N, C-alpha and C positions, 0 to 999 in steps of 0.2 A: 687737731682741734682748731676750729676757726675763731672761737671766742676765747678770751676777751679781745676786743679790737681797741687799740689805743687811739687817742685823738689824732696822733700823727699818722697812724695807719689809715684811719678813716679819711683824713684830708688827702692822702695819697690816692686812695681808692676813688674818691670823688674826681680828682684831676685826671684819672685814667679812663673815666667813662667816655664813651664815644660821643655822647651828647653834651659833654662838658662845656663847649663853647656857648651853648644855650643858657647855661647857668650864670654866665657873666652878663647877660642882658642882651636883648636883640630888639631892633626896631623901636628904639627909644624907651623900652621897658627896663626897669631896674632888674638886676640879676638876683639870683637866689642867695639867701644868707648862708654861705657855705660853712661858716663856723657853726651856726645853729644846726645845719644838716649833719655835720661831723659829730656834734654832740648827740644828735638823734641816733646815729648809727652806733655810737658807743653805748647808749642807753639800751638799745635793742640787744646788743651783745651781752650786756650785764643781765638783762631779763632771761636770756637763754641759759646763762650760767646759773642764775638763781633758781630756775625751774627746769631741772634736767628732764622732766617728763615731756617737755615740748619737743616734738619730733618734726614739726612743720609749722612755718609761720608765713602767711601771705598777707601783704599790705598792698591793696590795690583798689582805688588809686591813692596815691600820696600827693597831696597838694602842697606846694611850697612856694614862697615868695620871699621878698626881702625882710619880712618881719615875722613870719610864722610858718609852721609846718602842721598839716592836718592829715591824719590817717582817716580817710573816709570810710573804708571798709577793711576789716581785719579778720582773718580766719586763722585760728590756732588749733593745730591737731595735737592732742595730748595722748601719750602712750601710758597705759596703766600697768 
């Protein structure tokens, strides 16, 4: 089982992403709030545990910056 994801695991997962250097900020832009992003991951993990009928969850796009994270479009497939 992949869930639950702890805060430490989420932070490790973020650091392992191929695009991680972009999260730290580029071309004078501030980086992603990695702590907030890690909390977001753990929250999604808790949702999947709380609702075992979820068989698929797609969040695309997910917009994130130094102050916020916004799921623009979410698709959740439920198995009955």
